C-alpha positions as CSV (number, residue, x, y, z in Angstrom):
1,M,-43.9,-31.4,-7.2
2,A,-43.6,-34.3,-4.7
3,F,-45.4,-36.8,-7.0
4,Y,-42.7,-36.4,-9.6
5,Q,-39.7,-36.3,-7.3
6,Q,-39.5,-39.8,-6.0
7,N,-36.6,-40.8,-8.3
8,Q,-34.9,-37.4,-8.4
9,Y,-32.5,-38.2,-5.6
10,P,-32.2,-42.0,-5.6
11,N,-29.2,-42.1,-3.3
12,Q,-30.2,-39.2,-1.0
13,F,-31.3,-41.4,1.8
14,Q,-28.2,-43.6,1.8
15,N,-25.9,-40.6,1.6
16,Q,-27.8,-38.8,4.4
17,R,-27.6,-41.8,6.6
18,R,-23.9,-42.3,6.1
19,S,-23.2,-38.7,7.0
20,G,-25.3,-38.9,10.1
21,G,-27.8,-36.5,8.8
22,T,-31.5,-36.4,9.7
23,F,-34.7,-35.8,7.9
24,S,-37.1,-33.0,8.7
25,N,-39.8,-35.5,9.7
26,A,-39.2,-36.6,13.3
27,A,-41.1,-39.9,12.9
28,I,-38.7,-40.9,10.1
29,N,-35.7,-40.2,12.3
30,R,-37.3,-42.2,15.2
31,T,-37.7,-45.2,13.0
32,F,-33.9,-45.5,12.6
33,T,-33.9,-47.5,15.9
34,F,-36.3,-50.1,14.6
35,E,-34.2,-53.0,13.1
36,D,-32.7,-51.1,10.2
37,S,-36.1,-49.9,9.0
38,F,-34.5,-47.9,6.1
39,G,-32.2,-48.4,3.2
40,G,-33.7,-51.7,2.2
41,E,-34.1,-52.9,-1.3
42,Q,-37.8,-51.9,-1.4
43,S,-38.7,-48.3,-0.9
44,A,-42.0,-46.7,0.0
45,T,-44.3,-45.8,-2.9
46,Y,-47.5,-43.8,-3.2
47,A,-49.3,-46.9,-4.4
48,G,-48.1,-48.9,-1.4
49,I,-49.1,-46.1,1.0
50,F,-52.5,-45.6,-0.4
51,A,-53.1,-49.3,-0.6
52,K,-52.5,-49.4,3.2
53,V,-54.8,-46.4,3.6
54,G,-57.4,-48.5,1.9
55,Y,-56.7,-51.4,4.3
56,F,-57.3,-49.1,7.3
57,M,-60.4,-47.7,5.8
58,I,-61.8,-51.2,5.4
59,I,-61.0,-52.0,9.0
60,T,-62.7,-48.8,10.1
61,F,-65.8,-49.6,8.0
62,L,-65.9,-53.1,9.6
63,G,-66.0,-51.3,13.0
64,V,-68.9,-49.2,11.7
65,A,-70.7,-52.3,10.4
66,A,-70.1,-54.0,13.8
67,F,-72.1,-51.2,15.5
68,F,-75.1,-51.5,13.2
69,Y,-75.1,-55.3,13.4
70,M,-75.0,-55.3,17.2
71,H,-77.6,-52.5,17.3
72,S,-80.0,-54.5,15.2
73,Y,-79.3,-57.6,17.2
74,F,-80.0,-55.9,20.5
75,G,-83.2,-54.4,19.1
76,S,-84.5,-57.7,17.7
77,H,-83.7,-59.6,20.9
78,G,-85.4,-57.2,23.3
79,Y,-82.5,-55.7,25.1
80,T,-83.0,-52.9,27.6
81,V,-83.2,-49.4,26.2
82,S,-80.7,-47.1,27.9
83,S,-82.0,-43.9,26.4
84,T,-84.3,-42.6,23.6
85,I,-82.6,-39.9,21.6
86,A,-85.4,-39.2,19.2
87,E,-88.3,-41.0,17.7
88,G,-87.0,-44.2,16.2
89,Y,-83.5,-43.7,17.6
90,V,-82.6,-45.6,20.8
91,V,-79.4,-46.6,22.6
92,Y,-79.3,-49.9,24.4
93,S,-77.6,-50.3,27.7
94,N,-75.1,-52.9,26.2
95,E,-74.1,-50.4,23.5
96,M,-72.9,-47.8,26.1
97,A,-70.7,-50.4,27.7
98,I,-69.3,-51.5,24.4
99,M,-68.7,-47.9,23.4
100,I,-66.7,-47.2,26.5
101,G,-64.7,-50.4,25.9
102,A,-64.1,-49.3,22.3
103,W,-62.8,-45.9,23.4
104,I,-60.5,-47.6,26.0
105,I,-59.1,-50.1,23.5
106,T,-58.7,-47.4,20.9
107,L,-56.8,-45.2,23.4
108,I,-54.5,-48.0,24.4
109,A,-53.9,-49.0,20.7
110,G,-53.3,-45.4,19.7
111,L,-50.7,-44.9,22.5
112,V,-48.9,-48.2,21.5
113,A,-48.8,-47.1,17.8
114,A,-47.5,-43.7,18.8
115,F,-44.6,-45.0,20.9
116,A,-43.9,-48.2,19.0
117,I,-44.1,-47.4,15.3
118,K,-43.2,-50.9,14.1
119,T,-46.4,-52.2,15.8
120,I,-48.7,-50.1,13.6
121,P,-49.8,-53.0,11.4
122,V,-51.4,-54.6,14.5
123,S,-52.0,-51.6,16.8
124,G,-53.2,-49.5,14.0
125,T,-55.7,-52.2,12.9
126,I,-57.1,-52.4,16.5
127,Y,-57.3,-48.6,16.7
128,C,-59.2,-48.3,13.4
129,A,-61.6,-51.1,14.3
130,G,-62.4,-49.6,17.7
131,M,-62.6,-46.1,16.2
132,G,-65.0,-47.3,13.5
133,Y,-67.4,-48.5,16.2
134,A,-67.0,-45.3,18.2
135,V,-67.5,-43.1,15.2
136,A,-70.6,-45.1,14.2
137,I,-72.4,-44.6,17.5
138,T,-71.3,-41.0,17.5
139,S,-72.7,-40.5,14.0
140,Y,-75.9,-42.3,15.0
141,I,-76.5,-40.0,18.0
142,Y,-75.9,-36.9,15.8
143,A,-78.2,-38.3,13.0
144,A,-81.0,-38.7,15.6
145,Q,-80.8,-35.0,16.4
146,Y,-80.0,-33.5,13.1
147,S,-81.5,-34.8,9.9
148,G,-79.0,-35.5,7.1
149,I,-76.0,-34.3,9.1
150,V,-74.0,-37.5,8.6
151,V,-74.2,-37.3,4.8
152,E,-73.3,-33.6,4.9
153,A,-70.3,-34.3,7.1
154,L,-69.1,-37.1,4.8
155,V,-69.4,-34.9,1.7
156,L,-67.6,-32.0,3.3
157,T,-64.9,-34.2,4.7
158,I,-64.2,-35.6,1.2
159,L,-64.2,-32.1,-0.3
160,I,-61.8,-30.8,2.4
161,I,-59.4,-33.7,1.8
162,A,-59.4,-33.0,-1.9
163,A,-58.9,-29.3,-1.4
164,M,-55.9,-29.9,0.9
165,A,-54.4,-32.4,-1.5
166,V,-54.6,-29.8,-4.3
167,L,-53.2,-27.0,-2.1
168,Y,-50.2,-29.2,-1.1
169,Y,-49.3,-30.9,-4.3
170,T,-49.7,-27.8,-6.4
171,G,-47.3,-26.0,-4.0
172,I,-49.8,-23.3,-3.1
173,V,-49.3,-24.3,0.6
174,K,-45.8,-25.1,1.9
175,V,-45.4,-27.3,5.0
176,G,-42.3,-26.1,6.9
177,E,-41.0,-26.7,10.4
178,K,-42.7,-23.5,11.7
179,F,-46.0,-24.6,10.2
180,K,-45.6,-28.1,11.9
181,T,-44.7,-26.5,15.2
182,I,-47.7,-24.2,15.2
183,V,-50.1,-27.1,14.2
184,F,-48.7,-29.6,16.8
185,T,-48.8,-26.9,19.5
186,A,-52.4,-26.2,18.7
187,L,-53.2,-29.9,18.7
188,I,-51.6,-30.5,22.1
189,A,-53.4,-27.4,23.5
190,S,-56.7,-28.8,22.1
191,V,-56.2,-32.2,23.6
192,I,-55.2,-30.9,27.0
193,G,-58.2,-28.4,27.0
194,G,-60.6,-31.1,26.0
195,A,-59.3,-33.5,28.6
196,I,-59.6,-30.9,31.4
197,F,-63.1,-30.0,30.3
198,G,-64.1,-33.7,30.1
199,L,-62.7,-34.2,33.6
200,L,-64.6,-31.2,35.0
201,A,-67.8,-32.3,33.3
202,W,-67.5,-35.7,34.8
203,L,-66.6,-34.6,38.4
204,A,-68.7,-31.5,38.6
205,P,-71.3,-31.5,35.8
206,N,-73.4,-28.8,37.5
207,S,-70.6,-26.5,38.3
208,T,-70.6,-22.9,37.1
209,I,-67.5,-23.3,34.9
210,V,-69.0,-26.3,33.1
211,K,-72.3,-24.6,32.5
212,S,-70.5,-21.4,31.3
213,I,-68.4,-23.5,28.8
214,L,-71.5,-25.3,27.5
215,K,-73.2,-22.0,27.1
216,V,-70.2,-20.6,25.1
217,Q,-70.2,-23.8,22.9
218,S,-73.8,-23.3,22.0
219,G,-73.3,-19.7,20.8
220,P,-71.2,-17.9,18.1
221,L,-68.0,-18.6,19.9
222,G,-68.7,-22.3,19.9
223,I,-69.1,-22.1,16.1
224,L,-65.7,-20.2,15.9
225,F,-64.0,-22.9,18.0
226,A,-65.6,-25.6,15.8
227,V,-64.2,-23.9,12.7
228,L,-60.8,-23.8,14.3
229,G,-61.1,-27.5,15.0
230,V,-61.8,-28.2,11.3
231,L,-58.9,-26.0,10.3
232,L,-56.6,-27.8,12.7
233,A,-57.6,-31.2,11.3
234,A,-57.1,-29.9,7.7
235,A,-53.6,-28.7,8.7
236,L,-52.8,-32.1,10.0
237,L,-53.8,-33.5,6.6
238,L,-51.2,-31.2,5.0
239,I,-48.5,-32.5,7.3
240,D,-49.5,-36.1,6.4
241,F,-49.2,-35.3,2.7
242,D,-45.7,-33.8,3.4
243,T,-44.7,-36.9,5.4
244,I,-45.8,-39.1,2.5
245,A,-44.0,-37.1,-0.1
246,E,-40.8,-37.0,2.0
247,A,-40.9,-40.8,2.6
248,V,-41.3,-41.5,-1.1
249,T,-38.9,-38.9,-2.3
250,N,-36.1,-40.0,0.1
251,N,-36.6,-43.7,-0.8
252,V,-37.5,-44.7,2.8
253,N,-38.0,-48.4,3.4
254,K,-41.4,-49.9,2.5
255,K,-42.1,-50.6,6.2
256,Y,-42.7,-46.9,6.7
257,E,-45.7,-47.0,4.5
258,W,-47.6,-48.3,7.5
259,Y,-46.8,-45.2,9.5
260,C,-47.8,-42.8,6.7
261,S,-51.1,-44.5,6.0
262,Y,-52.0,-44.8,9.6
263,S,-51.2,-41.2,10.3
264,L,-53.3,-40.1,7.3
265,M,-56.2,-42.2,8.5
266,L,-56.1,-40.6,11.9
267,S,-56.4,-37.2,10.4
268,V,-59.3,-38.2,8.2
269,I,-61.2,-39.6,11.1
270,L,-60.5,-36.5,13.2
271,L,-61.6,-34.2,10.3
272,Y,-64.9,-36.0,10.0
273,L,-65.6,-35.7,13.7
274,K,-64.7,-32.0,13.7
275,V,-66.9,-31.4,10.6
276,L,-69.8,-33.2,12.3
277,R,-69.5,-31.1,15.4
278,L,-69.3,-27.9,13.3
279,L,-72.5,-28.8,11.4
280,A,-74.3,-29.6,14.6
281,R,-73.4,-26.2,16.1
282,L,-74.4,-24.4,13.0
283,Q,-77.8,-26.1,13.1
284,N,-78.2,-25.3,16.8
285,N,-77.7,-21.6,16.0
286,K,-80.2,-21.3,13.2
């Protein structure tokens, strides 16, 4: 098992590097270019990785707290209400502007982290803070429409994470290159499809194709696609667990802990949002 293999091949990394070999994880190989990121005296550990996961979680929760603080502030100071979602649930005009800004900052920080791995301690922090705010307002809007949905989504997210960890670390599920290719292909297709639909909905919200897609989303097919989204996010968790295990097993430099923890945090946030959407569609079809 990966948890018990971290000292099995203490010189595997150094030997593999001398021979010009590569690891199965592309991100590990990319990091070779960043100021001798590997082969240092200190190696990545599970404790170090999950400590950094805890750090990113705290930053995300601070983003969540920022939303509720500002929401309370806007309400107590008589700011203009942009929309009323349900009784007792309103969105202020300032919040929409902040949310758009949070999404833009999050997108930029995410792109920087993706293409400049060594910036993750900073770019990852900015991403998690912005994402915390965006997730909070998203959850607020869902909670206004579906009673108890946020708690249900949180519980299910935790259960799925635990189930994926058990499946991976017991060896029931193997994460190979074919598995990664399928998952990343599905992820890219999902992102492209979502971007195209978002663009169409913005440019032509009343077009036939947009109305048809919205109709599909509100029916059984919409539930099926939501389930597939949850499965995709769960599969990304498995890949993250494999990345973590490989980093620790191969004695990768401690700097790489930031990448592992940030990647895992991204998957957790994505999983929560996918579960939230699935629960909403299930309630719509009752």
